[in-house]
N, C-alpha and C positions, 0 to 999 in steps of 0.2 A: 627335325625330322627329314630323313632323306627320301629321294624319289622312289627308291626300291623298297622301302618300308610300306609307303602308301599304296604301291601297287600289290603287295601282298595282302591287303586288307579286302574283304568281300565287299564289293561295290555293288550298289543297286543298279538296276537296269534304268537307262534313261527315260523308259517309259514308266517307270514306277512313280516318278514325280518328286516333288520337294518332301513330301512326308516321308516317304521311304528313306530318303537320303539323310534327314534329320535323324531318323530312328537308328541308323548304323553309323553314325559319325561319332568318332571318339574326340575327346577334347583335343585341341591343338594349341601348340606354343609358338607356331609360326605358319605363314602362309607360303613359304618359299617353295617347300616340296610340292604343294598342289599347284602353284603357279608354273612349275616346271613341266608339269604335264600338258600345259597349253602348247608346247613346242613338239609334242608327239604327232607322229603322222596318222595314227590310229584316231579316227573320229569318235569312237566310242570312248577312248581315254580322254579326249578332249572334253566330251560331253560330261563324263563323270567328273572331271576337274571343275567344269562350270557349276555342277550341282553342289559340289563341296565349297566352292568359293562362295555361293549364295547363302551358305550358312555362317560363313566366317566374315561377311562384308562389314557388318556393323562394327567389328572389332578391329579387323586388320585392313580396312580400307586404305591406310596409307601405303602399305606394301603392295596392295592390289593396283593402286594408281599408276605404279610405275609400268604396269603390264596394259595399260589401257589401249596401247596401240595394237598389241596382239588380240585382245578382246573385241575391238572394233573391227579388225581383220575378219574375224570369226562371223561377226554380225554381217559384214558386207558379202561374205560368201554365200551366195543364194542356194548352192548345193549342200551347205552344212544344215543338218536336221534340227540342231538346237540354236539356230542363230537368233530366234527371238529371246531365248534365255540370255544369250550373250549381250544382246541389246539392252535386257533388263539389268544385268550386272553393270553394264556400262553407265547406265542411267542412275543406279544407286551410288556408284563411285562418284559421278559429277554431281549428285545430290550433296554428298559429304563434303565435296569441294566447293559447294555453294555457287557452282555453275548451273544455274537453274534452267537457262535456256536450253544448253545442251543435254541437260537431264531430261527435259520434257520431249526433246526431239527423239532420243532413244527410248523413252517409256512409250511413246506413241507407236513405235514400231515393235514393241515387245509383245503385241497381241494380248492373249489371255492371262500372260504373267502379271500384267498391270491391272489390278482389280480395284475399281473405284469404290467399291463397297467397304473395303477395309478401313479401320480407324487409325491407322499408323500415321506417324508424323510425316513420313516420306509421301504417302498417298495425299494427304491433306495438302501438303505444299505443292505437289505436282498438279493437283486439281485447281489450286488457286493460280498457279502459273498458267494452266491451261485456259482458265477463265479470263485473265488478264490478256493473253494473247487473243483470245476470242473477241474481247471487247475492243482491243486495238485494231484488229482486222476490221471489226463491224464500222468502228468509227472512221477508218481510213476509206472504207467504200461508200460511207454515207457523204463524204466531202464533195465528191462530184455530183450527187443528187441535189445538194444545197446550192451549188454554184449553177447547175443546170436550171434550177427554179428562180434564179436570180437573187439569193439569198446571201448575205455577208457572213463570212466565216472567219474574218481576220482574227478576232479575238480567240476563236476556238483553235485555230491551227497550232499555236505553240503547245496545246495540250496533247497532240498526237505527234510522236517522233516519227516522221515520215522516212527517216534514213535507217531506223533501227530494225534488224533483222530483215533486211531487204530480200535476202535469199530464201529465208523461211517463208515470208509473206508471198514471194513470187512462185513459191512451190505450191501447185495446187493439191498435190497429194497430202502434204503437211497440213494444209488449211482444212481439207476434208476430214483428216484425222482428228484435228482439234474440235471441228464442228461435231463430229460424231461422239466424242467423248462428252462434250457440253449437252449434246441432246440426251445422250443417256442419264446425265446428272439431272437434267430438268425433268425427265421421266420419273426418275427416283423421288424428285422432289413433289411432283403434282400427282403421282399415282400411288405411292407407298407411304407418304408422310404428310406433314402439315407445313411444307416449305413452298407453296405456291407463291407467297409473297416474295420470297427469295428468288424464285424463277423469274418473276416479273422484273425484279430489280436487275438481273443480268441481261434480260431482253432489252430493258430501257437503256441500260448504259451502252450495249453494243448497237443501239439503232435499229433493231430487228423488229420491224412491224409484223412480219410473218410469224415470228415466235410468240409475240404477245397474243395475236389471234389464236394461235394454236394452244397456249396455255388457257386462255378463257374458254376455249371449246373442247378441252380435254374431257374424255368420258367421265372421269370422276368428278369433275367440277359440275357437269351437266346432271349427273345422277343425284348429287346432293341436295337436300331441301334448300330453297333460296335463302332460308333464315340462318342457315348453318355456315360456319366459317369455311373457306375455301370453296364454297359454292360459286357458280358463275356469276350470280347477282352480286354476290358479297365481294368477288374479285373486281368486277366492273367499278363498284363503289369504292373500292380500295385504290384503283387507278385514278379514278376521278378526284379522290381526296389528296393524292400525293403526285399528281401530275406536274404540279408547279414546283415542288421541291426536289423530286427525284430526276427530273429531266432539265438539262441546262439548254438544250437546243429548242428554240421556239418553233423551227419548222417541223422538228419531229414531234414536238408537243402537239402542234395543229393535227399532224396525222394520226396521233393517239385520239385526240378528241374526235376526229372523223370516224375512226374505227369504233369508238365507244358509242357514238351516236347510231351507228348502223347496227351494233349489237343490242342497244337498248330498243331500237325499232323493231328488231327481229324478235326479241324476248317478249315485249310488251303484249301482243295478242295472245302468246302461248300461256304466259302466266296469268294474265288477267282473265282468260277463259277457264283456267283450271285444268286444261287438257294434258298439261305435262305431268309425267309420272311422279316428279319431285313434288309436285303441289298437291296431289290428292290426298295425301295424309294431313294436309294442314287444315286447321280450323277456318271458319268464315273470317275472323278477325285477323289471323295471320295472312290469310290471302289477300285481304284489304291492305295489310301492311306492306306485303311485297309489291303490291300493284301501286301503292304510293310511292315506295322507294323508287321504283322503276320510272314512274312519270316524273319524280323530282330529280332524279339522275339525268333523264333524257333533256329536261328542261335546262338544267345547269349546262350540259354540253351545248345545247343550242344557243344559250346565251353567249358563250365563248365564241361560237361561229357566228353570232350576230344574226341569227336566223329568227327574227321576231314573228315572221309570218306563220311558222310552224309552231311556235309557242302559243301564238294566239289561237291557232287551230285546237291545240291541246286543251287549253283553258276553256274555250268554248265547247269542247266535247265533253269536259266534266261538269260543265254548267247544265248541259242538256241532259244528263242522267236523271233518271227519275227514282232511283234507289235511295230515297229519303235524302238526308242532308250530306252523305257520304262524298258525293261528287264535289259539292260546293265546298266542303271542308278542305278537301285535297287541293282544290283550285286555289282556296284562300292560303293554305300552308305554302304552296309553290310561290304565290305572289309575294309572300313575305320574304321567301328565300330569295327571290329575284331582286328585292329591295336591298338585301344585304350585299349584293354585288356591287351596288352603288354605280351603275350604268346608266345615267339619265337619259341619254339618247335611245337607249333600247327601251326604257319605261315609256318615253314618249311615243315611240313607234308602236307599242303595244296599245297605248291609249288612242292612238289614231287608226288603228286597224279596223276595217269595216265590222268584223266579227265581235269586236269588244266596243266599237264607238257608242257613245250615249245616243239614245233616240232623240230626234230633233225636236227642239221645243216649240210649242205653239207660237204663232206670230205675236209679237209684243210681249214676250216673256223674257225680260232681261236677266232674270235669276238663272234659268236653266240654260240659256244660249251659250254656245262655245263650248270648248273642251273643258274638261274637269281641271286640267292642270292650270286653267287660267282663273285667277282670283277676281271675286267681284270688286268693283272699283268704288263700292260704297264707303269703304274705309281708306280708299287709296288716293284720295286728293288732299292737298294742303289746306289748312283750316283757314282759307281765305273767305271774305263775305261772299263773293260770287261762287265760291266752290260750296259753301254752305246752302246757298239757294239752289244750286244743282242738286244737293244731297236731298233737300226737301222735295224737290220736284220727282226725283228717282224714288223716294219713299211713297209719294202720291201714286205713282205709276204702279208701284209694286202692289199697293192696295187695290188699285183698279184691276190690275190682271190677276189678283189672287182668286177671284171667283171664277176666272177662266182658265185657271190652271187645271190640270188633270189631277183627279182625286188619287192619292197613293193607293187607295182601295181597289181602284179601277185598274190599277197597273197589273200587268201579267206577271207571274212568277218568274218568268225568264228575266224581264226587265228589272225586277228587284234584285235578282241574283247578280247581274250585269253591273247594276248600280253599286252593289256591295263591293264587288270584284274591283271596280274601277276606284272606289275609295282607298281600297289598299294599294293598288298599283300607282296611284298619284301621291302616295305617301302621307296622306291625311291620317289614316287610321293608325299608322305607325307612330307619327308625331304626337297624335292625341294621347294614346297610351303610354308612350314613353314620358311625356310631360306630366301626365297624371301620376305615374310613378314617382318621378324626381320630386314632385310637389308633396305628395303624401309621405314619402320616406326620407324627407329633408332633415339631416342631422348636422347641420352647419352649427357650429359653436361661435355664436356672435361675441361672447365674452373674449375670445381670442383677438377679434378685430378691435374691441375696445382697448384691450391691453396693448396692441401694436399701436394703436392711434396715440395712447398716452406715452408710449416708449419713445417715440420719433422726435425729433426736433422739428419744431413748426416751420422753422426757416430753410429746412432742406427740401427742395421741390421734388428732388429724385425720390426721398423716402415717402413723401406724401403721395406720390404718384405710385409707389411700391404697394402702399396699404390699399389704394383704390384697385390695383390689379390684383391683389391677394383676395379682396372681397368679390372681385369679378369672378375668379376662378373658383372660389369656394360656393358661389352661388349660381355657377353656370347651369343654365337650363331649368332652375328652380322656380323662376319668376319672383323671388323674393328679394325686394331691395329695401327691406326695413332700415338697414344701417344707413343707406345713403339718405333716407328720409329724416332719420333722425339725427343726422349731422350735416344739415344742409349749409350752415355757416362754415363748418370746417371744409366742405367740399367746395365752397366758393373760392378757396385760396388757389385752386387750380387756374392757371393762365395758359394761354396760348395753345402749344401742342399737347400739354398736359390736360387742358380742358377738352381738346379734341378726343384725346384717348379715353377721359372719363366718360364723355358722352357716348362714346362708342362702345364702353363696356356694358351699357344697357342692352346692347344687341346680344352679348353673349350670355347675360343673365336670362333674357327673354327669348332665347334661340328656340326657333320652331313655332312660335306664335305668329305665323304669317299674317293671319287674317286681322289681327289687331296691331300689326306693326306700325301703321301710320298713326293710329290712335295713341299709341304708347310714346311715340316720339314727336307729336305734333306740336309740343312746347318748344321743341329745339329746331324744327323744321322751319323754312322760310315762311313768312307770313303771307307773301304772295308769291304765286309760281312764276310769274312773269317779270319780276323785278330782280335784278342782280345786286342792288343795294342790300347790305346785311349789317345788322348791328353786332353780331357775334359770329363771324365766319368759322371761327374754330368749333363752336358748338354745332353749327349747322352742317360742317364737313364731317364731324364725328357721328351725327345722326345718319347721314347718308351712308357712312361706313356701317353704322349699326344696322340699317336696313338690310344691307347686304348679308350681315352676319346672321340675323334672324331668318332669312329666306335662303340661306346656302344650301345647294342641292335640293331645294324645293322651288322649282321655278315659278315665279309669279309675274304674270304679264303686267299687271297694274304697278307693281314695284319697278319692275324693268323699264315701263315707259316713263314713270315718274323721274327716275334716276337719269334717264337718257335726256329728259326734257331740262332737268335742272343742270346737266352738264353743259348743254348747249346755251342755257341762259347765264351760267357763271362766266363764260368765255374766259379771258385772261386776267379778269379783275380779282380773283380770289384764288389763290393756290390751295388753301385748305379745303374749299369746297370741291375744287377739282380734284383733289387727292381723295377725298371720301366718295365721290361719284365714280371715279375709276375703279377704286377697290370695290365698292358696292356693286357695280355693274359686273365686274369680273367674278364676284361671288354668286350673284343671282343667275347669271348665265353660264355658270361653271359647266365646262365640257360641251357647250352648244356651239360647235364649231360653224354650224350653218347660218348663224346669225350674223349676216354681213353688215347690217346696220351699225350694230354695236362695235364691230371690228373696225369699221371706217372711222367711227367716233373716237374710239380710243386711240387709234393711229394718228388722227389729226391732233389730238392732244400731246401724243408723243413727239410729233414733228414741230411742235412749237418750241422746243428746246429749252423748256422750263425745267430745271433741276428736280424740283419737289414733285410737280404735277407729271413730269415725264417719267419719274420712277414709278409712280403709282399706276400709269398708262401702260407701261411696259408689263408690269405684273398682271394688270388686269387682261392685256392680250394673252398672256400665258395661261391665266385661269379659263379664259373664254376658249381657247384653242387646245385645252388640256387633253394630251394623248393622242392628238390629231396627226402630229408629225407633218404638218403643212409645210412643204418646201418654200413655197413662195414667202410665207411669212417668216420662216428662218432666215432666208436670205435678206429680207428687209430688216429684220432685227438686227442682224450681225453687220450689215451694211451701216445702218445708223449708229451702231455701237462705236464703229471704227470713225465716224465722222464726228460724233460729238465730243465735246471737250468736258462734260460733266460726268464725273466718277458715278454719282448715283445712277444715271440713265445707263452707263456701260455694264454696271453691275446688275442692275434690274433686267436688262435685255439678256444677260446671260442666265439669269434664273428663269426668264421666260422661256428661253429656249429648252431648258431642262424640263420644264413642264410640258412643253410640247411632245417631247420624247418619252413620256412616261410609258413604261412597259414595252418600249420597242426593242430592247435587247440588242441582237446583232445588226438590226436595221439601223441603229444609231451608231455603229462604229466608225464610219467614215466621218460623220459630223464630230465625234469625240476625238479623233485623231486630230481633226483640224483645230478644235478648241484647245486641246492640250499642248499643241505645238505653237501656239500664238505667242507672240512677245509680250503682249500686254498681259499683266498679272490679273487683272479683272475679267478678262475673257477666260483665262485658264481657271479662274475661280469658278465661273460658270460651267466649265468643263467637267470639274468635280461633282458639282451637282447634277449635271447630265448623266454621268456615270450612275449617281445614286439613284435617279429616277428611272433612268432607262433599265437597270438590272435590279431593281428594288425586290428584294426577297427572294433572289435567284440563287445566291451563294456562288456566283460565277467565278471561277478561279482566274480568269483572265483578268476580270474588272478587279479583283482583289489584289493582284499582283501589280497592277497599274496604280491603284490607290496607295499601295505600301511604298512603291517607288517614289511617288510624288510626296508622300509624307515625310520622307527623310532627305530628299534631295532638291526640292523646289527652293528657289531663293527667296520666295515671298512667303512671309508667315501666314497671310491670309489664306493662301492656296494651301498651304500645309495643314492648316486648321480644318479647311472645307474637305480636304482629302480624308482626314481622320473621320470627321462627322459622317462622310459619305459611307464609310465602312459600316456604320451602324444600319443604314438603309439596305445595303446589299445583304447583310448578314442577320437581318432582322429575324429570319426564319431559322437560323442556327446559332442560338445563343451561346452554346458551349464553345464552338469555334471562335466566335467573336470575343468572349472573355479571355481566351488564351492569347489572341493577338493583342487585344488592349492591355493585358497585363504588362507587357514589355512597353508599349507606347505610353502608358500612364507614368512611367518613370523616365520619360524623355527629358533631356536637358532643356527643351524648348517649352515654355509655359503654354503656347498656343497649340501645341500638340497635346499637351496635358489637358488643356480646356476642351480640345475636340473629343478626346477620349471619353471625358465626362458626359458630353451630349450624345456621343454615339451609344454609350450604354443607356442613356435615357430612351432613345428611340427603340431600341430592340428589347429592353428588360423592363418597360414601364408595368407596374402593378405586379411583378413577380416576386419581390422581396428575396431574391436569391442571395445567399450568404456570400458567395464568391464575388458577386458584383457589388454588394455593399462593402465588402472588404477592400475592394478596389477604389471606392469612392471616398471612404472615410479619411484615408491619408491625405486626399486631395482637398478635403474640406479644412484642413489645417496647413495647406500650401502657403509659401511665402509670398506668392503672387496674388494680388487682390482679385482679379478676373477669374484665376483658376479656381479660388474658393467659391466664387459666384456660380461657375459652372458646376462644381461639385454639389453645391447645395441644390440646384436645379435638377441635376441627375438624381440626387437622393429623393427629391421630391416626387419625381416620376417613379422611381423604382418601388417607393414605399407606399404608393397609392393603395388605400384599402388594406393595409397589412397592419394587423394588430401586434401587440407585444407577444403574444403566445405563438405567432407564426413566425416572427423574426425577433431575436432578442435585442437587436440593435435599434428597433423601431422607437421605443420610448426614449432611448437615450438620444436619437437624432431629433426628435420632437424638442426635447429640452434643449439640445444645442441650437436649434433655430430661435427659439424664445430667447436664449441667452445672447445670441449674436445680434439679434434685432434690438434688444434693449441696451447692448454695450455701446455707449457713445464714443468709445475710444477706437471702436472696430471701424475698418474702412467702409465708406459709403457703398461701393460697389458690392462689397461682400454682404452688407446689410440688405442691399436691395435684393440681391440673390437669394437670401434667406427669406425675404418677404414673399417672393415668387414661390419659392419651395413650400412655404407654409400654406399657399392658396392651392398649389397642385397637389400636395399629400391629402387635402381634404377636398378635392374638386368635386363639383356637383353635389354638394351635400353629402359627400362620402359615399356616393353611389356610382360614380362613373370612374372609367379608366381609360387612359390614353393608350389605345391598342391599334397595332398596324393590321389586325386581322379581325374578322367577324367571328361570331360564335361558331359557325360552321367551318372555319379556317381558310376563308377566302380574303385575299389581300384587299384592303379597304383603300380605294382611291382618295376618299376625302381625308383619311388619316395621314396618308403620304404627303398630300399637299399641305395639310396642316403643320406637320413637323417641318417640311421644307421652308415654309415662309416664316414660322415662328422662330426658327433658329436664325433669321436674319435680324434677331433683336440686337446683334452687335452694333448694327448701324442705325436702327430705328425701332424704338421700343413699342410703339403701337401695333407693331406686327405680331406682338405676342398674343394678341387677340385671335390670330389664326389657330393657335393650339386648340381652341374649342371645337375645330372641325375634327379632331382626332378623338375627342370624347365619345366614349359608347357606354350606355348604362349596363351595369352588371346585374341584370335583371332576368327573372324568370317570370314571364307574363303569360298566363294562360287565357286563351280567348275562345269563345264558343260562339257558335250561330244558334240563337235560340230565340223563340217567340213566348217563352214560358213567362207568366206574370211574376212580377218582382215582389218579393216579400218586403213589407215595410220594417224598419228597424225599430227597436224599441225607443231609441232615442227621438226617431222621427215621430213615432205615435205621441210620445210625451209632449213634444214641441207642437204637434198639432192640437193636442188638448189644451195646452196653454194658450195658443193662439184663438182657438174657439172660444175659451173662458173669457179672454180679454175683449173679444169682439162682442160677445153678449152683454158684458158689463157696460161697454161704451154705446151699445146699441147701434153700432155701423156695420156695414156690410163688408165682408172680407175684401181686402184689397189684393191687388195682382202682387205676388211676391216677385223678388228679385230673380229667383230660380226659374219661374215661369217666364219671365221676360228674356232672361238668358237663353232658354230653350228655343223661344219663339225667333230670337235673334239668330241663332245658329240652326235654324230649321232646315235650309238647305244642307248645311254640313251633315246634318244628323240623318237626312234622309237615306244615304246610301250606307250608314252604319246603324240603322234602327234594329237590326238583329244581332250586330257584332258586339258582344258583351263580354266583360270580365267576371266570371262568377267567384264571388268572395268565399264559397264554401269549398273550393277546390284547394287541397293541400298536397305537399310533398313531404317526405321525411329525409332528415340529415342524420345519418348513421355513421358512427364510428370517428366523429370529430374529436379532436382534443379539447381540452378545456380553453375556451375562449379563442380558439383557432380562427373563427370566422365571425367573431363579434365586432360591433361597432366600437371605435375608440371612445372611452368615456370623456365626457365634456368636463371642462374646468369646474363647473358649478357642482357637478356630482362629486368630483375629487374633493372640493372644498367641504361639501356636505358630510363625506365620510370622515374627513380629518375632524370636523366640528364634532361629529358623534363620539370620535375617540376622546376628544378633549372632555366632553360631557361625562363619558364614564370615568374618566380618571377623577373628576370631581366628586362623583358618587363615593369614592373611597372615603371621604371625610364622614365620620359618624355623627359629628355634630350638625353638619349640613343636612344630613340625610334625616335625622330626628326632627329638625325644624321643618323641613319639607313635607314630612308625613303629617306633622301637626296642621300645618297650613292647608293641606289637601283635604283633611277631615272637615276642617272649618268651612271650606269653600263648598264642599259636597253638601253640607247642611243648609248653606244660604242659597246656593246657585242650583238646586236640583232641577227646577223647571228649565232654566236656560241649558242645563246639560242635556236635558232630553231633547230639547229642540236642536241643539248642535248634532247630536247623534242622528237625528232624523235627516239634517242636511248631509251628513257624511254618508248615510245610506243611499241618499238621492244621487250623490256623485258617482256611485259605482255603476258601470253601464249594465252589469248583469242583472240588476233588480229594477223594477218599475215602479216608481212612487210619483205621486202627484204633489206639486209644491207650488208655492205661491210665487207670483212674479218677482218680489223683492228677494225671496230665498234663492231663486234661480239666478238673479243678476248678481247676487253676492257670491254665488258658487262660480259663476263665469269669470268674475274679478279675481277669485283665488286662482282659478285655473290659468288666467292670463299671467298673472305675477309669477306663478310658478315656471310657466313655459318660458317666459322671458329669462328667468333666472338660470334656466337650464340652456338657454342659448339656441332653442329649437324653434322653427317656425311651421305654422300650418300643420299641427298635430294635435289631435284632441287628447284629454287627459285619459280617457278611456283606452284609446289606441296605444298611447305611450306606455301605460302601466302593462297592457297586455304583452306588447313587444318586449318590455324590459323582463317580463316573467319569462318569456321564452328565452332570452338570452341568459337569464340567470340559470334556468334548467340546462340549457345547452353548455354554459360554461361550468356549471357545478357537477354535473353528473356524467356528461360525455355519452349519454345513451341517446336513444332515438328521439329526435325533437321534430315536430310537426311545424312547417313554415307554411303561412297563409299566402294565397295569391293576391296580389303579386308580391314577390319577395326578392331581397338582394341574394344573388347567387354567385359567388366568386368563381373564377376560372379553376382555382385549386380546390373547390368544393364539389366540383362536378363529380367526382369518383365517389363522394359520400351521399349523393343525392338518389333517392329512391322513391318509385311511385307507391302510392298506398293502395293495397288490395281492395277490391269490392267498393271502389270509388265511384261516385255518380258519373264523374266526368274522366273520360279516358282520352290520352293524347292520340291523335290520329296517326302519328308516327312515334311510336313508344320509345324510341332512342333519343327523343329530344329532351334535353335537361336544362337548356338556357335559351334566352331570346324569346321570340314569340312561339307559342306552341298552341296549335289549334286542338280544341278538346271535343270529342264526341259525347253529346249528351244522352245517357241511357234512359233518362226519365224526363223527356222534354216537356211533358204536360204538368209536371209538379212545379210549384212555385219556388223561387229561390232568391238569393240576395245577389244583386249585381252590382259592379262598380261602373257606372255608365260613363262613357266619354263625353263630356259636355265642353269640350274646347276649353276656354278660359273661364267658364262658369264654375263657381265653387261647388263642391259636392254637398249634400243635404246634411251630412253629418259634421260639416265644418262651418255650420252657421255660428256657433258661439266664437269662433275664430274671427268670423267676419265683423263681430261687434268689438273684437279686442284691439284691431289694428286696421289701418286704412287698406283699401283694396290695392294690390299691387300694381294694377294698370292705371291708377290715377296719375296723371301727368305732374310733374313739379318743376319749378324753376329755381335755379340757384340765385342768391342775392350777391350782388357784387360783380 
């Protein structure tokens, strides 16, 4: 096409726009003729050429690119009327050339030609480039703010290219244009769509606090009802839930928390009073829900800011409300939420606050004196003769002062509410309900342990130790140690440190039972508190360690004082006792950095330069000063690590420094640089875990780059292994990215890297059962290196926790593989030991707990991070595996209400009372005090604060839409054998001869034994919990024996036959039909199951926060005066319905002693 031919065509007016040009444009075979018009002197022809080129640019951009200089010249000519069109065409050409920076520069100068509402690929790419530039400029401008505030930014600096586009960044006009486009984009997101969360993400990445505030206060967000998505209330909760994962800068995160605190404070009086227009259409329950969400969100922000005084004021304000139990329910739910954040110092500050402090006890009342966090020392002394006399004197004093004590009925309502709230904040209520759940729902398969015990070689101390550890993990928190009691002779084979570890395992089994800790372990504790002589120092040291495990994150003054005294008494005579005391003190006083007495005692042991005791002392210092970043302590630990010759101490000092830097992020960068550049591999090893703890769950790209570099370049295998494990900590909140990274590292030639990859997956993916993670671990389970197989088994044990075959097809195969490896005598001992640990982990806590780094509300768990960090030091010392119990969290939904309604007696209780009355009448004796009443009297001070805090047995939730067996318990070996036996019996029935003989015998027996048959049928009816029948004492005993034998064969402990059959019926319904299934309170609810949980309509109990489907849920009782069944928290006292179990086996708290 020639230039003259083009001029002969009727051209549209430049003012007619792009639509008119397209209407008159004929098809073109080349752009040469149109491009020639650019050299014309007539501006109208140049403009017409530009309009024509705009139509042709997507096809003929290669030819147009040769004329970019001419087009840019027209754009730079300010007198040219269509200069913006020229800039737009230049931008489109650069877009096709993939020069996106230049394309954006010309697009921003093209005015209205650049329409951000279009859905074309060009517009979307330009918007993305514009947003990236905006984020870069924002981050570049934020760096001076961090430096001015004294914050470390060395790890973040590589993320920002300070040299890139310096001309564009220096141009204020271009920056203003970029911000203008982004603001228009954000307005579209917030005002005309559902993209407010995307707008917040852009503001977070750009470090623009003003934009975050403007988005939260946009007109549409304020106008929407608070319960609707994209409303201001929901956007604030969104920011709070994702502030940890979306914001990598700790300084900017603190600014966001401060902003949210101010916004919550601003919204609370408006929404609480119902004056806002958006809340006027809400019902009373919805307004209460919004009010509760605002209080909860505000308190979470205040916890992050360590503002305990303001939280105490809010809780006190809720307690003072007179609108029924609504305020008390909200305060209790907030208290449970605070406990999930695992900030022990904050909890203690709340308990010490004047508004929440317990009323002063009368003079001479030792039971109520002091703070609730302090435990009574009645059970806190060693079983020495002098101590027993003191105990008797204390009991006499208690009896004398009992009459002087204030009658609970005389207490004011405010005092009762405060006492109840303190029982929650101290952790007593949470521990009581959690232990009750783990005991009732214990599904441990004891037949597996018997199978493992028979499979191992009795001469192998490592495998013997592995079975003990497997039992410890299976029964963690369940208080059931039947297996140990039934195998005392076998347990006596444990010697030296194996005995230390076996004794300490009792602390994991009875974790949380702080009040009975001394009573539980008195058989192993020293007979005299003042004597350093010991017949079994390893058992005593293990008992000290067990005391710490029981009381971890539940400070007990009596246990703390006892361990401190024992540490001083032990001196240098016994390293095992020193080891146990140091670890126990660290666990009891975890995070209590202000306890200088314990710090000095641990430091004194450390400076003794004993390898074993010094290692434990260093770890104890790390636990004590957890997250404090104490500069003086860090200097002392590093200085001593440089001076000592013991590798154990140097390594432990590095781990202790890592614990001190927990969640410090950029504040720890200078220390991390120092540790990583040290010539000592043990110090660099500590540096890797310092990165892991400082940047835990942040997915910080700078930390990831450093760890990846060390994992492939360091000369020490130990350091490389630690770097790969640290990746699991940093990326535990981003499992998808972690799996992609470890997919490459799991194929490394270095076995230590492959081992570290397995443990990194265990940290981040525990209990998920993700197929891609299992596919990575399965090849490692058949690795040629023994310790790699061990790590793979441990990783599989974590990943497949609570995962049935229906949820993961490989779960059943992995369980069979573990059993096969344990029984294979030709398998390497290290691999068999790993398989034993995996078998305990996969069924941990009676198949009711999961090792999770996050709480049910998504908050990073401090205790879990510490547990994983120390447990993975098993490479050097096996007893540190016990620390993994700190990461266990019950997968439970526990509904709790505050009610004074009378409790209904269960039918089983009524039958038992009738039987007792009948037996008493026959003997002519007065009723004796039952063990239940004695236990209640024993725990009277414990129950005072929780007298109205109850678990209603009638509350249920529905599980809807679950696949067959997706959330079922793994069947036990006994049930599988029973099914196989039934199948074999059915095959035998096919014989006609045997069938005929059986029928003939049956007829003869029916004639002879008709009376006995009737009697047996009556017994069978009596065993059904749904029917109430009066039986004789002999028949009841026989029934109890039958139940006992059946439960033992099933390998389950502390469950009645009625409860077991009911739950099995529920599982059958759930597995068979997949329809709606009702789950009774309390129940196991897996994280994957949350989407299937629905609240039942018209239920008597309604959650105070309707969105809660896991953890502790406070319930509003709509019929508080009607009686109902409650599962009362009685500490270690057995429940009434468990009396038959009490006769079947010894009480779990009875101390025992090994022979030999």
